[in-house]
C-alpha positions as CSV (number, residue, x, y, z in Angstrom):
1,M,52.6,177.7,115.9
2,E,51.1,181.0,116.9
3,T,52.1,182.8,113.7
4,R,50.8,179.9,111.6
5,R,47.3,180.2,113.2
6,T,47.4,184.0,112.9
7,R,48.2,183.7,109.1
8,I,45.3,181.3,108.6
9,V,42.9,183.6,110.5
10,I,44.0,186.6,108.4
11,A,43.7,184.6,105.2
12,A,40.2,183.5,106.1
13,I,39.1,187.1,106.9
14,A,40.6,188.4,103.7
15,A,38.8,185.7,101.7
16,L,35.4,186.5,103.3
17,A,35.9,190.2,102.7
18,L,36.8,189.6,99.1
19,F,33.7,187.3,98.7
20,A,31.5,190.0,100.2
21,M,32.8,192.7,97.9
22,I,32.4,190.7,94.6
23,S,29.0,189.3,95.5
24,P,26.4,191.0,93.3
25,N,23.5,190.7,95.7
26,N,24.8,191.7,99.1
27,R,21.5,193.2,100.0
28,A,18.8,192.0,102.4
29,D,15.3,193.0,101.2
30,I,12.6,192.5,103.8
31,R,9.0,193.2,102.8
32,I,6.0,192.9,105.2
33,L,2.9,193.6,103.2
34,T,-0.2,193.6,105.4
35,H,-2.4,195.9,103.5
36,E,-5.7,194.7,101.9
37,K,-5.6,193.9,98.2
38,G,-8.2,196.5,97.3
39,D,-6.5,199.4,99.1
40,L,-5.3,201.8,96.5
41,S,-3.2,203.9,98.9
42,P,-1.9,201.9,101.9
43,H,0.1,203.4,104.6
44,K,3.8,202.5,104.4
45,M,7.0,202.8,106.4
46,Q,10.3,202.3,104.6
47,A,13.9,202.3,105.8
48,A,17.2,201.5,104.3
49,I,20.7,201.1,105.7
50,D,23.8,200.8,103.5
51,I,27.2,200.4,105.1
52,G,29.2,199.6,102.0
53,L,29.6,195.8,102.3
54,V,26.0,195.1,103.2
55,A,22.7,196.9,102.6
56,I,19.4,196.3,104.3
57,S,16.1,197.5,103.0
58,I,12.8,197.2,105.0
59,L,9.3,197.9,103.7
60,Y,6.1,197.6,105.9
61,T,2.6,198.4,104.6
62,W,-0.8,198.4,106.3
63,T,-4.4,199.4,105.6
64,D,-5.9,202.3,107.5
65,K,-9.0,200.3,108.2
66,L,-7.1,197.8,110.2
67,A,-5.6,200.5,112.4
68,R,-8.9,201.8,113.6
């Protein structure tokens, strides 16, 4: 019974890994845009992490007038 359960768990993990690899959009894109519409040069902070199977991209913008 133990080996049957182990095989099922291994098959499930392999199926999830295969699905993650063939998925075209395995990227989380988070954007927090808090700058004013008329601001031509807003401040921004941008970061990205890519570990192969999953990628995360974060963009945060703000207007200098709000910071003062």
